[in-house]
C-alpha positions as CSV (number, residue, x, y, z in Angstrom):
1,M,0.0,-0.1,0.0
2,S,1.5,3.4,-1.0
3,K,1.8,6.4,1.3
4,A,-1.2,8.0,-0.4
5,D,-3.4,5.0,-0.1
6,R,-2.4,4.8,3.8
7,T,-3.1,8.4,4.1
8,R,-6.6,8.2,2.5
9,A,-7.4,5.2,4.6
10,A,-6.2,6.9,7.8
11,L,-8.4,9.9,6.9
12,M,-11.4,7.6,6.1
13,R,-11.1,5.7,9.3
14,A,-10.7,8.8,11.4
15,A,-13.7,10.5,9.7
16,L,-15.9,7.3,10.3
17,D,-14.8,7.1,13.9
18,L,-15.4,10.8,14.6
19,F,-18.8,10.7,12.7
20,Q,-19.8,7.8,15.0
21,E,-18.5,9.4,18.2
22,S,-19.7,13.0,17.7
23,G,-22.1,12.9,14.8
24,Y,-21.5,14.0,11.3
25,D,-22.6,17.6,11.7
26,A,-20.5,18.2,14.8
27,T,-17.4,16.8,13.2
28,T,-15.1,19.2,11.3
29,A,-12.5,18.5,8.5
30,A,-9.9,19.9,10.8
31,A,-10.9,17.3,13.5
32,V,-10.7,14.5,10.9
33,A,-7.2,15.6,9.9
34,E,-6.0,16.0,13.4
35,R,-7.2,12.4,14.4
36,A,-5.5,11.1,11.3
37,G,-2.3,12.9,12.0
38,V,-2.3,15.2,8.9
39,T,-3.1,18.8,8.2
40,E,-6.4,20.1,7.1
41,M,-4.9,21.0,3.8
42,T,-4.0,17.2,3.3
43,F,-7.7,16.3,4.1
44,F,-8.7,18.6,1.3
45,R,-6.2,17.0,-1.2
46,Y,-7.9,13.6,-0.6
47,F,-11.5,14.7,-0.1
48,P,-12.9,17.9,-1.8
49,S,-15.5,18.1,0.9
50,K,-16.4,16.6,4.2
51,D,-19.4,14.7,2.7
52,S,-17.3,13.2,0.0
53,V,-15.7,11.0,2.7
54,L,-19.1,9.3,2.8
55,L,-20.4,9.9,-0.7
56,A,-17.4,9.7,-3.1
57,D,-18.3,7.6,-6.0
58,P,-15.6,6.7,-8.6
59,Y,-17.8,4.4,-10.4
60,D,-19.8,6.7,-12.8
61,P,-17.4,6.3,-15.9
62,L,-17.4,2.5,-15.4
63,I,-21.3,2.4,-15.2
64,A,-21.6,4.7,-18.3
65,E,-19.2,2.4,-20.3
66,A,-21.0,-0.7,-19.2
67,I,-24.3,0.8,-20.4
68,T,-23.0,1.7,-23.9
69,R,-22.0,-2.0,-24.2
70,Q,-25.5,-3.3,-23.5
71,P,-27.2,-5.0,-26.5
72,A,-28.8,-2.4,-28.8
73,H,-32.3,-4.1,-28.5
74,L,-32.6,-3.5,-24.8
75,S,-35.0,-0.7,-23.4
76,P,-33.3,2.1,-21.7
77,I,-34.3,1.0,-18.2
78,T,-33.0,-2.5,-19.0
79,A,-29.8,-1.1,-20.4
80,A,-29.3,1.2,-17.5
81,I,-29.7,-1.6,-14.8
82,G,-27.7,-4.1,-17.0
83,G,-24.9,-1.6,-17.0
84,V,-24.9,-1.2,-13.3
85,V,-24.9,-4.8,-12.6
86,E,-22.1,-5.5,-15.3
87,S,-20.0,-2.7,-13.8
88,W,-20.7,-3.9,-10.2
89,K,-19.4,-7.5,-11.2
90,A,-16.3,-5.8,-12.9
91,I,-15.0,-4.2,-9.9
92,P,-13.5,-5.7,-6.8
93,S,-16.1,-5.9,-4.0
94,P,-15.5,-3.2,-1.4
95,P,-15.5,-4.1,2.1
96,S,-19.1,-4.4,3.1
97,G,-18.6,-3.4,6.6
98,E,-17.1,-0.1,5.7
99,V,-19.7,0.6,3.0
100,R,-22.4,-0.2,5.5
101,E,-20.9,2.1,8.2
102,R,-20.7,5.0,5.6
103,L,-24.2,4.4,4.2
104,R,-25.7,4.2,7.8
105,I,-24.2,7.6,8.7
106,V,-25.7,8.9,5.5
107,S,-29.1,7.4,5.9
108,R,-29.3,8.8,9.5
109,T,-28.1,12.3,8.7
110,P,-30.8,14.6,7.5
111,S,-28.3,17.3,6.7
112,L,-26.7,15.0,4.0
113,R,-29.9,14.8,1.9
114,G,-28.6,17.7,-0.3
115,A,-25.2,16.1,-0.8
116,I,-26.9,12.7,-1.6
117,A,-29.0,14.4,-4.2
118,R,-26.0,16.1,-5.8
119,N,-24.1,12.8,-5.9
120,N,-27.0,11.0,-7.4
121,A,-27.5,13.7,-10.0
122,A,-24.0,13.2,-11.3
123,T,-24.4,9.5,-11.7
124,E,-27.9,10.0,-13.2
125,A,-26.4,12.4,-15.8
126,A,-23.7,9.7,-16.5
127,I,-26.4,7.1,-17.0
128,A,-28.7,9.4,-19.1
129,G,-25.7,10.3,-21.4
130,A,-24.8,6.7,-21.9
131,L,-28.3,5.9,-22.7
132,A,-28.5,8.7,-25.2
133,E,-25.3,7.6,-26.9
134,R,-26.9,4.2,-27.4
135,G,-29.8,6.0,-29.2
136,A,-32.4,6.4,-26.5
137,E,-34.6,9.6,-26.7
138,R,-33.5,12.3,-24.3
139,T,-36.6,12.1,-22.1
140,D,-36.5,8.3,-22.0
141,A,-32.9,8.4,-21.1
142,R,-33.4,10.8,-18.3
143,I,-36.5,8.8,-16.9
144,A,-34.6,5.5,-17.0
145,A,-31.5,7.2,-15.3
146,A,-33.6,8.7,-12.5
147,A,-35.5,5.4,-12.0
148,T,-32.2,3.5,-11.8
149,M,-30.7,6.0,-9.3
150,G,-33.9,6.1,-7.2
151,A,-34.0,2.3,-6.9
152,L,-30.3,1.9,-6.3
153,S,-30.3,4.7,-3.6
154,A,-33.4,3.1,-1.8
155,A,-32.0,-0.4,-2.0
156,L,-28.4,0.8,-0.7
157,L,-29.8,2.8,2.2
158,D,-32.2,0.0,3.2
159,W,-29.3,-2.4,2.9
160,A,-27.2,-0.2,5.2
161,D,-29.8,-0.3,7.9
162,G,-30.2,-4.0,7.7
163,E,-28.1,-7.0,8.5
164,D,-27.5,-8.7,5.1
165,A,-23.8,-9.2,4.7
166,D,-23.7,-9.1,1.0
167,L,-23.8,-5.7,-0.7
168,A,-24.7,-7.3,-3.9
169,T,-28.1,-8.1,-2.3
170,A,-28.9,-4.3,-2.6
171,I,-27.9,-4.1,-6.3
172,D,-29.9,-7.3,-6.9
173,A,-32.9,-5.8,-5.2
174,A,-32.9,-2.6,-7.3
175,R,-32.5,-4.9,-10.4
176,R,-35.4,-7.0,-9.6
177,V,-37.8,-4.2,-9.0
178,L,-36.8,-2.1,-12.0
179,L,-37.1,-5.2,-14.3
180,G,-40.1,-6.7,-12.7
181,D,-38.3,-9.9,-11.9
182,P,-39.8,-12.1,-9.2
183,R,-37.8,-13.0,-6.1
């Protein structure tokens, strides 16, 4: 693990610990940096904002690429969820415990609702763009992207508050509902 990876991990751990101890709203970036043994400037080199510790999403380009590879005959919603599932299978599974911890803080912190919406809007735009690239009408692409993000958000936040160990369960729940698949 490189020094940068160790620093990022230390900042993430410090932030999660402080958010649990003091609450998200009462925790400052300076406090996270101090707990991790770095400067506040270093914190902002790794995370552009305090909420990005919880909401950073590097997967948008992967999802968009996977959507453009979906078979041409698929509807926009089927292509969108197919791309999400394909990209999920292509990445190393993140540690479920850490993801659950992050999502639990998010789901239980009302002040993060705006940050969730901004984060989801970026992913939604990436999905809609990929669907449009495949030939979907603009409105259809936006609707399918919004439905996909709504389903994923609900499934992930419900998973975070549950006890199921497998994060893939949340992705599959969104897939099943969007595609009308029975359990």
